[in-house]
mmCIF file of the N, C-alpha and C atoms, coordinates in Angstrom:
data_MODEL
# 
_entry.id   MODEL 
# 
loop_
_atom_site.group_PDB 
_atom_site.id 
_atom_site.type_symbol 
_atom_site.label_atom_id 
_atom_site.label_alt_id 
_atom_site.label_comp_id 
_atom_site.label_asym_id 
_atom_site.label_entity_id 
_atom_site.label_seq_id 
_atom_site.pdbx_PDB_ins_code 
_atom_site.Cartn_x 
_atom_site.Cartn_y 
_atom_site.Cartn_z 
_atom_site.occupancy 
_atom_site.B_iso_or_equiv 
_atom_site.pdbx_formal_charge 
_atom_site.auth_seq_id 
_atom_site.auth_comp_id 
_atom_site.auth_asym_id 
_atom_site.auth_atom_id 
_atom_site.pdbx_PDB_model_num 
ATOM 1   N N  . MET A 1 1  ? 0.844  -1.191 0.000   1.00 0.00 ? 1  MET A N  1 
ATOM 2   C CA . MET A 1 1  ? 0.000  0.000  0.000   1.00 0.00 ? 1  MET A CA 1 
ATOM 3   C C  . MET A 1 1  ? 0.884  1.247  0.000   1.00 0.00 ? 1  MET A C  1 
ATOM 4   N N  . GLU A 1 2  ? 0.554  2.170  -0.854  1.00 0.00 ? 2  GLU A N  1 
ATOM 5   C CA . GLU A 1 2  ? 1.353  3.385  -0.976  1.00 0.00 ? 2  GLU A CA 1 
ATOM 6   C C  . GLU A 1 2  ? 0.844  4.440  0.001   1.00 0.00 ? 2  GLU A C  1 
ATOM 7   N N  . THR A 1 3  ? 1.768  5.017  0.765   1.00 0.00 ? 3  THR A N  1 
ATOM 8   C CA . THR A 1 3  ? 1.373  6.064  1.700   1.00 0.00 ? 3  THR A CA 1 
ATOM 9   C C  . THR A 1 3  ? 1.214  7.372  0.955   1.00 0.00 ? 3  THR A C  1 
ATOM 10  N N  . GLN A 1 4  ? 0.537  8.331  1.570   1.00 0.00 ? 4  GLN A N  1 
ATOM 11  C CA . GLN A 1 4  ? 0.350  9.639  0.962   1.00 0.00 ? 4  GLN A CA 1 
ATOM 12  C C  . GLN A 1 4  ? 1.699  10.284 0.656   1.00 0.00 ? 4  GLN A C  1 
ATOM 13  N N  . GLU A 1 5  ? 2.653  10.151 1.587   1.00 0.00 ? 5  GLU A N  1 
ATOM 14  C CA . GLU A 1 5  ? 3.965  10.762 1.388   1.00 0.00 ? 5  GLU A CA 1 
ATOM 15  C C  . GLU A 1 5  ? 4.682  10.160 0.181   1.00 0.00 ? 5  GLU A C  1 
ATOM 16  N N  . ASN A 1 6  ? 4.587  8.849  -0.013  1.00 0.00 ? 6  ASN A N  1 
ATOM 17  C CA . ASN A 1 6  ? 5.237  8.209  -1.154  1.00 0.00 ? 6  ASN A CA 1 
ATOM 18  C C  . ASN A 1 6  ? 4.512  8.487  -2.455  1.00 0.00 ? 6  ASN A C  1 
ATOM 19  N N  . ALA A 1 7  ? 3.211  8.796  -2.398  1.00 0.00 ? 7  ALA A N  1 
ATOM 20  C CA . ALA A 1 7  ? 2.445  9.089  -3.596  1.00 0.00 ? 7  ALA A CA 1 
ATOM 21  C C  . ALA A 1 7  ? 2.742  10.498 -4.110  1.00 0.00 ? 7  ALA A C  1 
ATOM 22  N N  . GLU A 1 8  ? 3.224  11.375 -3.240  1.00 0.00 ? 8  GLU A N  1 
ATOM 23  C CA . GLU A 1 8  ? 3.538  12.730 -3.653  1.00 0.00 ? 8  GLU A CA 1 
ATOM 24  C C  . GLU A 1 8  ? 4.770  12.733 -4.540  1.00 0.00 ? 8  GLU A C  1 
ATOM 25  N N  . HIS A 1 9  ? 4.861  13.741 -5.363  1.00 0.00 ? 9  HIS A N  1 
ATOM 26  C CA . HIS A 1 9  ? 5.973  13.890 -6.290  1.00 0.00 ? 9  HIS A CA 1 
ATOM 27  C C  . HIS A 1 9  ? 6.923  14.945 -5.741  1.00 0.00 ? 9  HIS A C  1 
ATOM 28  N N  . PHE A 1 10 ? 8.186  14.602 -5.625  1.00 0.00 ? 10 PHE A N  1 
ATOM 29  C CA . PHE A 1 10 ? 9.197  15.498 -5.076  1.00 0.00 ? 10 PHE A CA 1 
ATOM 30  C C  . PHE A 1 10 ? 10.244 15.819 -6.129  1.00 0.00 ? 10 PHE A C  1 
ATOM 31  N N  . ALA A 1 11 ? 10.980 16.893 -5.886  1.00 0.00 ? 11 ALA A N  1 
ATOM 32  C CA . ALA A 1 11 ? 12.104 17.278 -6.725  1.00 0.00 ? 11 ALA A CA 1 
ATOM 33  C C  . ALA A 1 11 ? 13.342 17.391 -5.842  1.00 0.00 ? 11 ALA A C  1 
ATOM 34  N N  . VAL A 1 12 ? 14.476 16.977 -6.373  1.00 0.00 ? 12 VAL A N  1 
ATOM 35  C CA . VAL A 1 12 ? 15.747 17.188 -5.685  1.00 0.00 ? 12 VAL A CA 1 
ATOM 36  C C  . VAL A 1 12 ? 16.148 18.637 -5.959  1.00 0.00 ? 12 VAL A C  1 
ATOM 37  N N  . VAL A 1 13 ? 16.509 19.336 -4.894  1.00 0.00 ? 13 VAL A N  1 
ATOM 38  C CA . VAL A 1 13 ? 16.917 20.731 -5.016  1.00 0.00 ? 13 VAL A CA 1 
ATOM 39  C C  . VAL A 1 13 ? 18.314 20.904 -4.422  1.00 0.00 ? 13 VAL A C  1 
ATOM 40  N N  . VAL A 1 14 ? 18.993 21.947 -4.883  1.00 0.00 ? 14 VAL A N  1 
ATOM 41  C CA . VAL A 1 14 ? 20.364 22.211 -4.440  1.00 0.00 ? 14 VAL A CA 1 
ATOM 42  C C  . VAL A 1 14 ? 20.528 23.720 -4.291  1.00 0.00 ? 14 VAL A C  1 
ATOM 43  N N  . ASN A 1 15 ? 21.370 24.124 -3.330  1.00 0.00 ? 15 ASN A N  1 
ATOM 44  C CA . ASN A 1 15 ? 21.601 25.556 -3.146  1.00 0.00 ? 15 ASN A CA 1 
ATOM 45  C C  . ASN A 1 15 ? 23.001 25.921 -3.632  1.00 0.00 ? 15 ASN A C  1 
ATOM 46  N N  . ASP A 1 16 ? 23.368 27.182 -3.498  1.00 0.00 ? 16 ASP A N  1 
ATOM 47  C CA . ASP A 1 16 ? 24.664 27.657 -3.984  1.00 0.00 ? 16 ASP A CA 1 
ATOM 48  C C  . ASP A 1 16 ? 25.837 27.019 -3.255  1.00 0.00 ? 16 ASP A C  1 
ATOM 49  N N  . GLU A 1 17 ? 25.611 26.495 -2.076  1.00 0.00 ? 17 GLU A N  1 
ATOM 50  C CA . GLU A 1 17 ? 26.663 25.801 -1.323  1.00 0.00 ? 17 GLU A CA 1 
ATOM 51  C C  . GLU A 1 17 ? 26.709 24.310 -1.671  1.00 0.00 ? 17 GLU A C  1 
ATOM 52  N N  . GLU A 1 18 ? 25.930 23.923 -2.682  1.00 0.00 ? 18 GLU A N  1 
ATOM 53  C CA . GLU A 1 18 ? 25.854 22.541 -3.157  1.00 0.00 ? 18 GLU A CA 1 
ATOM 54  C C  . GLU A 1 18 ? 25.373 21.581 -2.077  1.00 0.00 ? 18 GLU A C  1 
ATOM 55  N N  . GLN A 1 19 ? 24.431 22.061 -1.273  1.00 0.00 ? 19 GLN A N  1 
ATOM 56  C CA . GLN A 1 19 ? 23.747 21.239 -0.283  1.00 0.00 ? 19 GLN A CA 1 
ATOM 57  C C  . GLN A 1 19 ? 22.427 20.791 -0.904  1.00 0.00 ? 19 GLN A C  1 
ATOM 58  N N  . TYR A 1 20 ? 22.073 19.546 -0.717  1.00 0.00 ? 20 TYR A N  1 
ATOM 59  C CA . TYR A 1 20 ? 20.899 18.961 -1.351  1.00 0.00 ? 20 TYR A CA 1 
ATOM 60  C C  . TYR A 1 20 ? 19.748 18.813 -0.374  1.00 0.00 ? 20 TYR A C  1 
ATOM 61  N N  . SER A 1 21 ? 18.545 18.821 -0.937  1.00 0.00 ? 21 SER A N  1 
ATOM 62  C CA . SER A 1 21 ? 17.335 18.571 -0.167  1.00 0.00 ? 21 SER A CA 1 
ATOM 63  C C  . SER A 1 21 ? 16.262 18.123 -1.149  1.00 0.00 ? 21 SER A C  1 
ATOM 64  N N  . ILE A 1 22 ? 15.077 17.855 -0.631  1.00 0.00 ? 22 ILE A N  1 
ATOM 65  C CA . ILE A 1 22 ? 13.936 17.575 -1.504  1.00 0.00 ? 22 ILE A CA 1 
ATOM 66  C C  . ILE A 1 22 ? 12.846 18.590 -1.206  1.00 0.00 ? 22 ILE A C  1 
ATOM 67  N N  . TRP A 1 23 ? 12.017 18.826 -2.203  1.00 0.00 ? 23 TRP A N  1 
ATOM 68  C CA . TRP A 1 23 ? 10.926 19.782 -2.099  1.00 0.00 ? 23 TRP A CA 1 
ATOM 69  C C  . TRP A 1 23 ? 9.776  19.244 -2.930  1.00 0.00 ? 23 TRP A C  1 
ATOM 70  N N  . ARG A 1 24 ? 8.567  19.544 -2.522  1.00 0.00 ? 24 ARG A N  1 
ATOM 71  C CA . ARG A 1 24 ? 7.417  19.125 -3.342  1.00 0.00 ? 24 ARG A CA 1 
ATOM 72  C C  . ARG A 1 24 ? 7.593  19.657 -4.753  1.00 0.00 ? 24 ARG A C  1 
ATOM 73  N N  . ALA A 1 25 ? 7.434  18.786 -5.724  1.00 0.00 ? 25 ALA A N  1 
ATOM 74  C CA . ALA A 1 25 ? 7.699  19.144 -7.119  1.00 0.00 ? 25 ALA A CA 1 
ATOM 75  C C  . ALA A 1 25 ? 6.818  20.285 -7.609  1.00 0.00 ? 25 ALA A C  1 
ATOM 76  N N  . ASP A 1 26 ? 5.623  20.394 -7.054  1.00 0.00 ? 26 ASP A N  1 
ATOM 77  C CA . ASP A 1 26 ? 4.714  21.453 -7.510  1.00 0.00 ? 26 ASP A CA 1 
ATOM 78  C C  . ASP A 1 26 ? 4.780  22.700 -6.627  1.00 0.00 ? 26 ASP A C  1 
ATOM 79  N N  . GLY A 1 27 ? 5.682  22.714 -5.649  1.00 0.00 ? 27 GLY A N  1 
ATOM 80  C CA . GLY A 1 27 ? 5.787  23.849 -4.734  1.00 0.00 ? 27 GLY A CA 1 
ATOM 81  C C  . GLY A 1 27 ? 6.801  24.887 -5.211  1.00 0.00 ? 27 GLY A C  1 
ATOM 82  N N  . ALA A 1 28 ? 6.577  26.117 -4.795  1.00 0.00 ? 28 ALA A N  1 
ATOM 83  C CA . ALA A 1 28 ? 7.534  27.181 -5.083  1.00 0.00 ? 28 ALA A CA 1 
ATOM 84  C C  . ALA A 1 28 ? 8.779  26.953 -4.221  1.00 0.00 ? 28 ALA A C  1 
ATOM 85  N N  . LEU A 1 29 ? 9.932  27.100 -4.829  1.00 0.00 ? 29 LEU A N  1 
ATOM 86  C CA . LEU A 1 29 ? 11.184 26.875 -4.098  1.00 0.00 ? 29 LEU A CA 1 
ATOM 87  C C  . LEU A 1 29 ? 11.523 28.061 -3.217  1.00 0.00 ? 29 LEU A C  1 
ATOM 88  N N  . PRO A 1 30 ? 12.131 27.796 -2.064  1.00 0.00 ? 30 PRO A N  1 
ATOM 89  C CA . PRO A 1 30 ? 12.613 28.895 -1.230  1.00 0.00 ? 30 PRO A CA 1 
ATOM 90  C C  . PRO A 1 30 ? 13.751 29.621 -1.955  1.00 0.00 ? 30 PRO A C  1 
ATOM 91  N N  . GLU A 1 31 ? 13.944 30.860 -1.609  1.00 0.00 ? 31 GLU A N  1 
ATOM 92  C CA . GLU A 1 31 ? 15.017 31.648 -2.208  1.00 0.00 ? 31 GLU A CA 1 
ATOM 93  C C  . GLU A 1 31 ? 16.357 30.959 -1.975  1.00 0.00 ? 31 GLU A C  1 
ATOM 94  N N  . GLY A 1 32 ? 17.185 30.942 -3.007  1.00 0.00 ? 32 GLY A N  1 
ATOM 95  C CA . GLY A 1 32 ? 18.509 30.356 -2.900  1.00 0.00 ? 32 GLY A CA 1 
ATOM 96  C C  . GLY A 1 32 ? 18.591 28.892 -3.299  1.00 0.00 ? 32 GLY A C  1 
ATOM 97  N N  . TRP A 1 33 ? 17.479 28.281 -3.648  1.00 0.00 ? 33 TRP A N  1 
ATOM 98  C CA . TRP A 1 33 ? 17.445 26.884 -4.045  1.00 0.00 ? 33 TRP A CA 1 
ATOM 99  C C  . TRP A 1 33 ? 17.002 26.781 -5.497  1.00 0.00 ? 33 TRP A C  1 
ATOM 100 N N  . ARG A 1 34 ? 17.516 25.759 -6.199  1.00 0.00 ? 34 ARG A N  1 
ATOM 101 C CA . ARG A 1 34 ? 17.113 25.502 -7.587  1.00 0.00 ? 34 ARG A CA 1 
ATOM 102 C C  . ARG A 1 34 ? 16.904 23.996 -7.760  1.00 0.00 ? 34 ARG A C  1 
ATOM 103 N N  . LYS A 1 35 ? 16.087 23.634 -8.729  1.00 0.00 ? 35 LYS A N  1 
ATOM 104 C CA . LYS A 1 35 ? 15.865 22.214 -9.004  1.00 0.00 ? 35 LYS A CA 1 
ATOM 105 C C  . LYS A 1 35 ? 17.120 21.625 -9.634  1.00 0.00 ? 35 LYS A C  1 
ATOM 106 N N  . GLU A 1 36 ? 17.498 20.462 -9.173  1.00 0.00 ? 36 GLU A N  1 
ATOM 107 C CA . GLU A 1 36 ? 18.690 19.766 -9.634  1.00 0.00 ? 36 GLU A CA 1 
ATOM 108 C C  . GLU A 1 36 ? 18.402 18.960 -10.896 1.00 0.00 ? 36 GLU A C  1 
ATOM 109 N N  . GLY A 1 37 ? 17.162 18.542 -11.067 1.00 0.00 ? 37 GLY A N  1 
ATOM 110 C CA . GLY A 1 37 ? 16.781 17.797 -12.260 1.00 0.00 ? 37 GLY A CA 1 
ATOM 111 C C  . GLY A 1 37 ? 16.074 16.479 -11.984 1.00 0.00 ? 37 GLY A C  1 
ATOM 112 N N  . ARG A 1 38 ? 16.306 15.880 -10.834 1.00 0.00 ? 38 ARG A N  1 
ATOM 113 C CA . ARG A 1 38 ? 15.695 14.590 -10.504 1.00 0.00 ? 38 ARG A CA 1 
ATOM 114 C C  . ARG A 1 38 ? 14.363 14.816 -9.812  1.00 0.00 ? 38 ARG A C  1 
ATOM 115 N N  . THR A 1 39 ? 13.346 14.068 -10.213 1.00 0.00 ? 39 THR A N  1 
ATOM 116 C CA . THR A 1 39 ? 12.050 14.074 -9.542  1.00 0.00 ? 39 THR A CA 1 
ATOM 117 C C  . THR A 1 39 ? 11.620 12.636 -9.308  1.00 0.00 ? 39 THR A C  1 
ATOM 118 N N  . GLY A 1 40 ? 10.694 12.454 -8.378  1.00 0.00 ? 40 GLY A N  1 
ATOM 119 C CA . GLY A 1 40 ? 10.171 11.126 -8.097  1.00 0.00 ? 40 GLY A CA 1 
ATOM 120 C C  . GLY A 1 40 ? 9.524  11.084 -6.738  1.00 0.00 ? 40 GLY A C  1 
ATOM 121 N N  . THR A 1 41 ? 9.400  9.884  -6.202  1.00 0.00 ? 41 THR A N  1 
ATOM 122 C CA . THR A 1 41 ? 8.855  9.747  -4.857  1.00 0.00 ? 41 THR A CA 1 
ATOM 123 C C  . THR A 1 41 ? 9.892  10.262 -3.862  1.00 0.00 ? 41 THR A C  1 
ATOM 124 N N  . ARG A 1 42 ? 9.480  10.425 -2.628  1.00 0.00 ? 42 ARG A N  1 
ATOM 125 C CA . ARG A 1 42 ? 10.399 10.885 -1.583  1.00 0.00 ? 42 ARG A CA 1 
ATOM 126 C C  . ARG A 1 42 ? 11.600 9.952  -1.490  1.00 0.00 ? 42 ARG A C  1 
ATOM 127 N N  . GLU A 1 43 ? 11.334 8.646  -1.456  1.00 0.00 ? 43 GLU A N  1 
ATOM 128 C CA . GLU A 1 43 ? 12.409 7.667  -1.324  1.00 0.00 ? 43 GLU A CA 1 
ATOM 129 C C  . GLU A 1 43 ? 13.336 7.669  -2.532  1.00 0.00 ? 43 GLU A C  1 
ATOM 130 N N  . GLU A 1 44 ? 12.796 7.820  -3.741  1.00 0.00 ? 44 GLU A N  1 
ATOM 131 C CA . GLU A 1 44 ? 13.636 7.879  -4.936  1.00 0.00 ? 44 GLU A CA 1 
ATOM 132 C C  . GLU A 1 44 ? 14.554 9.098  -4.892  1.00 0.00 ? 44 GLU A C  1 
ATOM 133 N N  . CYS A 1 45 ? 14.014 10.229 -4.482  1.00 0.00 ? 45 CYS A N  1 
ATOM 134 C CA . CYS A 1 45 ? 14.808 11.456 -4.413  1.00 0.00 ? 45 CYS A CA 1 
ATOM 135 C C  . CYS A 1 45 ? 15.883 11.359 -3.334  1.00 0.00 ? 45 CYS A C  1 
ATOM 136 N N  . LEU A 1 46 ? 15.537 10.823 -2.181  1.00 0.00 ? 46 LEU A N  1 
ATOM 137 C CA . LEU A 1 46 ? 16.525 10.678 -1.115  1.00 0.00 ? 46 LEU A CA 1 
ATOM 138 C C  . LEU A 1 46 ? 17.616 9.684  -1.510  1.00 0.00 ? 46 LEU A C  1 
ATOM 139 N N  . SER A 1 47 ? 17.265 8.642  -2.230  1.00 0.00 ? 47 SER A N  1 
ATOM 140 C CA . SER A 1 47 ? 18.250 7.679  -2.706  1.00 0.00 ? 47 SER A CA 1 
ATOM 141 C C  . SER A 1 47 ? 19.211 8.351  -3.686  1.00 0.00 ? 47 SER A C  1 
ATOM 142 N N  . HIS A 1 48 ? 18.691 9.186  -4.559  1.00 0.00 ? 48 HIS A N  1 
ATOM 143 C CA . HIS A 1 48 ? 19.540 9.920  -5.498  1.00 0.00 ? 48 HIS A CA 1 
ATOM 144 C C  . HIS A 1 48 ? 20.509 10.834 -4.749  1.00 0.00 ? 48 HIS A C  1 
ATOM 145 N N  . ILE A 1 49 ? 20.016 11.533 -3.741  1.00 0.00 ? 49 ILE A N  1 
ATOM 146 C CA . ILE A 1 49 ? 20.878 12.415 -2.943  1.00 0.00 ? 49 ILE A CA 1 
ATOM 147 C C  . ILE A 1 49 ? 21.978 11.607 -2.270  1.00 0.00 ? 49 ILE A C  1 
ATOM 148 N N  . ASP A 1 50 ? 21.647 10.443 -1.735  1.00 0.00 ? 50 ASP A N  1 
ATOM 149 C CA . ASP A 1 50 ? 22.665 9.582  -1.110  1.00 0.00 ? 50 ASP A CA 1 
ATOM 150 C C  . ASP A 1 50 ? 23.777 9.242  -2.100  1.00 0.00 ? 50 ASP A C  1 
ATOM 151 N N  . THR A 1 51 ? 23.431 9.117  -3.365  1.00 0.00 ? 51 THR A N  1 
ATOM 152 C CA . THR A 1 51 ? 24.405 8.766  -4.398  1.00 0.00 ? 51 THR A CA 1 
ATOM 153 C C  . THR A 1 51 ? 25.277 9.945  -4.808  1.00 0.00 ? 51 THR A C  1 
ATOM 154 N N  . VAL A 1 52 ? 24.671 11.119 -4.964  1.00 0.00 ? 52 VAL A N  1 
ATOM 155 C CA . VAL A 1 52 ? 25.418 12.252 -5.531  1.00 0.00 ? 52 VAL A CA 1 
ATOM 156 C C  . VAL A 1 52 ? 26.053 13.174 -4.495  1.00 0.00 ? 52 VAL A C  1 
ATOM 157 N N  . TRP A 1 53 ? 25.529 13.211 -3.282  1.00 0.00 ? 53 TRP A N  1 
ATOM 158 C CA . TRP A 1 53 ? 26.049 14.138 -2.267  1.00 0.00 ? 53 TRP A CA 1 
ATOM 159 C C  . TRP A 1 53 ? 26.976 13.365 -1.340  1.00 0.00 ? 53 TRP A C  1 
ATOM 160 N N  . THR A 1 54 ? 28.195 13.167 -1.786  1.00 0.00 ? 54 THR A N  1 
ATOM 161 C CA . THR A 1 54 ? 29.129 12.325 -1.055  1.00 0.00 ? 54 THR A CA 1 
ATOM 162 C C  . THR A 1 54 ? 29.986 13.104 -0.060  1.00 0.00 ? 54 THR A C  1 
ATOM 163 N N  . ASP A 1 55 ? 30.137 14.392 -0.265  1.00 0.00 ? 55 ASP A N  1 
ATOM 164 C CA . ASP A 1 55 ? 30.894 15.239 0.661   1.00 0.00 ? 55 ASP A CA 1 
ATOM 165 C C  . ASP A 1 55 ? 29.921 16.262 1.228   1.00 0.00 ? 55 ASP A C  1 
ATOM 166 N N  . LEU A 1 56 ? 29.521 16.087 2.471   1.00 0.00 ? 56 LEU A N  1 
ATOM 167 C CA . LEU A 1 56 ? 28.456 16.896 3.058   1.00 0.00 ? 56 LEU A CA 1 
ATOM 168 C C  . LEU A 1 56 ? 28.898 18.296 3.457   1.00 0.00 ? 56 LEU A C  1 
ATOM 169 N N  . ARG A 1 57 ? 30.177 18.594 3.325   1.00 0.00 ? 57 ARG A N  1 
ATOM 170 C CA . ARG A 1 57 ? 30.636 19.942 3.664   1.00 0.00 ? 57 ARG A CA 1 
ATOM 171 C C  . ARG A 1 57 ? 30.110 20.938 2.636   1.00 0.00 ? 57 ARG A C  1 
ATOM 172 N N  . PRO A 1 58 ? 29.719 22.139 3.074   1.00 0.00 ? 58 PRO A N  1 
ATOM 173 C CA . PRO A 1 58 ? 29.312 23.164 2.117   1.00 0.00 ? 58 PRO A CA 1 
ATOM 174 C C  . PRO A 1 58 ? 30.445 23.459 1.132   1.00 0.00 ? 58 PRO A C  1 
ATOM 175 N N  . ARG A 1 59 ? 30.091 23.886 -0.077  1.00 0.00 ? 59 ARG A N  1 
ATOM 176 C CA . ARG A 1 59 ? 31.063 24.179 -1.131  1.00 0.00 ? 59 ARG A CA 1 
ATOM 177 C C  . ARG A 1 59 ? 32.146 25.128 -0.651  1.00 0.00 ? 59 ARG A C  1 
ATOM 178 N N  . SER A 1 60 ? 31.781 26.200 0.075   1.00 0.00 ? 60 SER A N  1 
ATOM 179 C CA . SER A 1 60 ? 32.766 27.177 0.516   1.00 0.00 ? 60 SER A CA 1 
ATOM 180 C C  . SER A 1 60 ? 33.791 26.558 1.471   1.00 0.00 ? 60 SER A C  1 
ATOM 181 N N  . VAL A 1 61 ? 33.379 25.625 2.300   1.00 0.00 ? 61 VAL A N  1 
ATOM 182 C CA . VAL A 1 61 ? 34.303 24.938 3.206   1.00 0.00 ? 61 VAL A CA 1 
ATOM 183 C C  . VAL A 1 61 ? 35.246 24.041 2.413   1.00 0.00 ? 61 VAL A C  1 
ATOM 184 N N  . ARG A 1 62 ? 34.695 23.299 1.431   1.00 0.00 ? 62 ARG A N  1 
ATOM 185 C CA . ARG A 1 62 ? 35.544 22.436 0.598   1.00 0.00 ? 62 ARG A CA 1 
ATOM 186 C C  . ARG A 1 62 ? 36.576 23.260 -0.157  1.00 0.00 ? 62 ARG A C  1 
ATOM 187 N N  . GLU A 1 63 ? 36.151 24.413 -0.679  1.00 0.00 ? 63 GLU A N  1 
ATOM 188 C CA . GLU A 1 63 ? 37.090 25.261 -1.425  1.00 0.00 ? 63 GLU A CA 1 
ATOM 189 C C  . GLU A 1 63 ? 38.196 25.795 -0.520  1.00 0.00 ? 63 GLU A C  1 
ATOM 190 N N  . ARG A 1 64 ? 37.855 26.226 0.690   1.00 0.00 ? 64 ARG A N  1 
ATOM 191 C CA . ARG A 1 64 ? 38.878 26.697 1.629   1.00 0.00 ? 64 ARG A CA 1 
ATOM 192 C C  . ARG A 1 64 ? 39.835 25.586 2.003   1.00 0.00 ? 64 ARG A C  1 
ATOM 193 N N  . ALA A 1 65 ? 39.320 24.403 2.233   1.00 0.00 ? 65 ALA A N  1 
ATOM 194 C CA . ALA A 1 65 ? 40.157 23.266 2.586   1.00 0.00 ? 65 ALA A CA 1 
ATOM 195 C C  . ALA A 1 65 ? 41.097 22.918 1.430   1.00 0.00 ? 65 ALA A C  1 
ATOM 196 N N  . GLY A 1 66 ? 40.607 23.007 0.208   1.00 0.00 ? 66 GLY A N  1 
ATOM 197 C CA . GLY A 1 66 ? 41.433 22.719 -0.956  1.00 0.00 ? 66 GLY A CA 1 
ATOM 198 C C  . GLY A 1 66 ? 42.520 23.759 -1.169  1.00 0.00 ? 66 GLY A C  1 
ATOM 199 N N  . ALA A 1 67 ? 42.240 24.997 -0.807  1.00 0.00 ? 67 ALA A N  1 
ATOM 200 C CA . ALA A 1 67 ? 43.221 26.079 -0.977  1.00 0.00 ? 67 ALA A CA 1 
ATOM 201 C C  . ALA A 1 67 ? 44.362 25.974 0.013   1.00 0.00 ? 67 ALA A C  1 
ATOM 202 N N  . HIS A 1 68 ? 44.110 25.266 1.112   1.00 0.00 ? 68 HIS A N  1 
ATOM 203 C CA . HIS A 1 68 ? 45.136 25.168 2.161   1.00 0.00 ? 68 HIS A CA 1 
ATOM 204 C C  . HIS A 1 68 ? 45.858 23.835 2.155   1.00 0.00 ? 68 HIS A C  1 
ATOM 205 N N  . GLY A 1 69 ? 45.603 23.061 1.141   1.00 0.00 ? 69 GLY A N  1 
ATOM 206 C CA . GLY A 1 69 ? 46.394 21.924 1.205   1.00 0.00 ? 69 GLY A CA 1 
ATOM 207 C C  . GLY A 1 69 ? 46.173 20.671 0.641   1.00 0.00 ? 69 GLY A C  1 
# 
């Protein structure tokens, strides 16, 4: 049986710091977030994020760390 949450359609979203989240596909995005391209059920979107977001540090932290060494 499909739950209401799994029946909803979500979109994977990403911000300028390359942090990922999910948002209702038909909802207006909060400022600073854009659609990444993947849509699906909540579980499908979260599984995609698990695959692509391998370094959880914000982009600015990764860049500073790379500049120092």
